[in-house]
N, C-alpha and C positions, 0 to 999 in steps of 0.2 A: 501364234498362227491365227489369221483372220477367220471369222465364221464362214465367209464365202469360200475361202480356200479349204477349210475343213469339210464343208458340204461337198465341194468338188472332188476332194480326195475320196470321201465315202462313196460318192456316186460312181467315180471311175473304178474304184475297187470292187463295188457291187457288180458293175458291168463285167469286170474281169472274171469274177466268180461264175457268172452265168455263161460267158463266152468260153470259159475253160471246159464247161460240160458239152459244148457244141460238137467238138471233134469226136468225143466219146459216143454221144448219141448218134452222130452221123455215121461213124464207123460201124456201130451196131446195126443201124438201118441197112447199110450197104451189105454187111455180112449176112443179114437175114434175108436179103433178096431184092431190096430196092436198088435201082440204078442210081449213080451219082446225079444224073440229070433230074430224075424223079425226086430225089431227096431235096435238092436245092429248090426246085420248083414248088414242092409241097410246103416246105417249111417257110419259105418267103411269102408265098401266096396266102397261106393260112394266117401268118403273123400280120401281114398287111390288112387282111380282111377283118381280123379281130380288133386291131387298133382302130381301123376306120369305123367299125360299128360302135366301139366304146366312145370314141370322140364325138361321133354324130349324135349319140343318144345322151351323153352326160356332160361333155365339155365342148359344146359347139363353137365357143369362142376360139378354140385352137384350130378351127378350119381356116381361119383368116391367115393369109400370107401375101406379102407384096410381090408383084410380078417378077422382079429380078431375084428375089429370094426363092420363088418357086422354080425359076430356071436353075439357080444354084443347087437346090435340092435334087432336081431332075438330073443334073449333070453328075452330082455326087452319087446318086442312086444308080445311074447307069454304069458308072465306073466301078462301083462296088458290086453291081450285079455281075459284070464280066469277071471281076475278081472272085466272086462266090462260085461261079462255074468252074474256074481254074482250081479253086480250093477243094471242092468236092470231087472233081476228077482226079486230083492228086491224092486225095484221101483214099480213093479206091485202089491206089497203087502203093501207098505207104502206111506204116503203123500210125495210129492216132497220135501217139506221143511224139514220134519223130516228125510227123507232118506239122504239128503245132510248134515244135522247136524251130523249124525252118521259117514258119509263118511269123514267129516272134522277132524276126529281124526288122519288122516294120518301123520301130522307132527310129532306126537309122535313116530310113527313107523319108519319114516324117520330117526329120531335121533338115534334109536336103530340100524338100518342098517348101518348108517354112523359110529357109534362107532365100529361096527364089522369090518368096512373097515379102521380103524385107523384114522378117521376124527372126533375127539370129538368136540361137539358143545361148544360155549362159555357159560359163566354163564348167560349172558343176554338172549341168545337163550334158555337155559334151563328154565329160568324164564318165557319167552314168551310161551314156550310149556306148562308149568304148568298152566299158566293163561288161555291159549286157551283150555286146557283140562277141567278146571273148568267151563269155559264159555259154552263148548259143553254139559257138564252135566246139566247145568241150561237150556240150549236150548232144551234138550231132555226130560225135565220134563213135563209129560202129566197128568194133574189132572183128576181123574175119567175117565181115558182112558184105553183101552185095548191095550197092546203092542203085536205086532206080533213078537214072539220070532224068528221064522224062518227068517223073513224078516230082523230083526235086526242083526242076526248072518251073514246072507249073505252080508249085507252092511258093516259090520266090516271086514269080509273076503276080500271084494273088496278093502277096505281101506288099509289093510295090503299088498295086492298085488300091488296096485298103488304105495305105499310107496317104495316097493322093486325095482320097475322099474326105479325110479328116480336116485338112486346112480349108477346103471348100466349105464344109459345113460349119467350121469355126467362124468364117466370115458371115454366114447367114445367121448364126446364133447370136451375133451381136445385137440383132434387132428382133429375133423371133424366139419364142419359147421352145424348149427341148422337145416336148411332145409333138408340136407341129412339125418340126424338122424330122423327127423320127417317122412320123406318118408319111410325109411326102417323099422322103428318101426310100422308105420301104415300098411304097407304091411304084416308084421309078425302078427299083430293083426288080419288082415283080414283072414290070413291062419288058424286062430283058430276059429273065430266067424262065418264065413260063413259056413264051414263044420258042425259046431255045429247046426246051423239053419237047414241045409239040412238033418242032421241025426235025430235030436230030435224034429223038429217042422214041417217045410214045410207049415205051415198055411199062407194063403194069404188073405189080407183084401178084402172086397167086393168092387165093382167098384165105389160106391158112397162115399167111405171114403176119406176125403181130405188128400193130401200129404204134405201140408204146414209145419206141425210140423217136418216131416222127413227131408224136405229140409232145414229148419232152423237148425235142429240138425247137418246135414252134414256140413253146412256153419260154425257153431261155432266149429265143430271138426277140420276142416282144419286149421283155423286161430289160434285156441287155442293151437294146437300142435306145430306150428312153434314158436309162442310167448313163450310157455312153455319151449321149449328146448333152445331158445335164452336166457331166464332168467336163466336157469340152467347153461349155458355156462358162463354167465357173473358173477353171484353171488353165484352159487352153489345150490345143491339140497335142503339143509336145509332152506335157506332164501327164495328160490322160493316156497317151500311148505308152509312156514308161510304166505307169501304174498298171496298165493293161497287161504288162508282162506277167502279172500274177496269174493270169489265165493259164500260163504255161505250167505253173506248179499244180494248179487244179487239174489240168489235163493229164499230167504225169501221174498224179495220185489216183484218179478214177480210172485211168487206162490200166493201171496195175491191179486195182481192185476188181473192175468189171470185165476187163479184156485180157487179163493175165500178162500184160506187157511189163518189162522190167528194165532198169538202168544199170550201167556199169559204174565203177568207182569214179572214172573221169566225168561221166555224165552227172553224177551226184555233186561233184565239185563245181560243175557248171551251174547246177541248180542253186548251190550255196552262193556263188558269185552273183547270180541273178537276184536272189533274195536280198543281198547286200545293196544292190543297185536300187531295189524298191524301197528299202529302208531310208536311203539317202534323200528321198522326196521331202522328208521332214525339214531338211536344211535348205530347200529351195526358197529363194526370195520371191514374194508375190510382186509381179510387175504389171503395169497397166497394159491391158490388151491392145493390140494394134489392128483389131479386126476392121475398123472403119478407116484405115489409112487410105491415102489417095495414090499410093504407089504399090508396086508388086504385081505379080501375074494374076492376082485375084481382086485387084482394086475395083473392078467393075461391079462387084457384088456389094451394093450399098442401097439402103432404103431411101426413097425420095422424101420420107417424112411420114410418121404414123401418128394417129390420135393417141394421146397419153394413156387412156384407160381402155384401149381396145381389147386387152387380154384379161381385164378384170382382176379379181383377187388371186388368181391361180398363178400369176407370173412368178 
C-alpha cells in the first residue's frame, strides 16, 4: 500500500471517528433544549470562525485559492449547508443511531455522482457499496416500531446532498490543500445555515441549558472537515465515503453509552456487514485521480495555473 494511500485512509478514518460523534452531540443538544436550527447554526458558525482565525494567524498561505476553486468550495458548502439543515431537522425526529444509519447511504449516492463525472468505481467498490447498502437496510430494521417518514426522507435528502458535495470538493482538492478547502467550504455552509436560523427560528435556549454538547459538536466539526478533505485529496471521494461509514459504528457505540439507545440482532448483523465492507478497503487498487479531467459534470473546476511554491512546506 502506497504511503499516500495509507495517509488518506488514516485521514478518512479519523474523520469518520469525529463525524460519528456528531449525531450523538447533536441529539444531546436538541434533547437539552437547543432547536435543530440553533444547533446547526452554532456548530457551523463556531467551527468556521475557529478555522478562519487559526489559518489567518498561523497558516496564512492557506488563504489563497484560485477563483474557480473558490466557486467550487462555495457551491459544495452551500449544498452541504442545506444538507446539514435537513440532517439536524431529521435528528430532532429520529434516534441518533437510526438517523446516522440512514445517513450512511451516502456512498451509494457518491458512486452515482462520480459516474456522472466520468469516474466509474471499480468492481470491488461496487461490491462494497452493495454490501454496505444491505447492511444499512438491516441496521434500519425496527421491529414493532413506528418510523417517522418525514424524518427518514429528510435524512435521506441530507445524505444525497452530502454525497454531492464530495465530488465537487474532490475536483478542487486536485489543486488546493485540504485546510483551504475545509475553510472556504465551512464559510459557505455558514452563509446558508446562519441566515436560515435567523429567518426561520431565532429560538435561544434558557440560561441553565448546558453548552457542552454544542462545544463538542464544534470541535468534531473542525477536525472532521480537515481530515475529511485530506482523505478525499489522497484517496478520492468514493473511498473516503466508504471509510466514512465507520462513523456509523462510532455513532451506534456512543448512542448506546451516552443516550441509552440499543440495537436488535438484525441490526448487529448489519453492523458486522458494514465492518466487513470497511475492511475490504485494504484490497482496493490505487488509481490515478481524474480530478483534472476535461469531461464530466464537474470538468469546469480546473485551475488556470498556480505558482509551484504558493503553499510552501505545508502542502
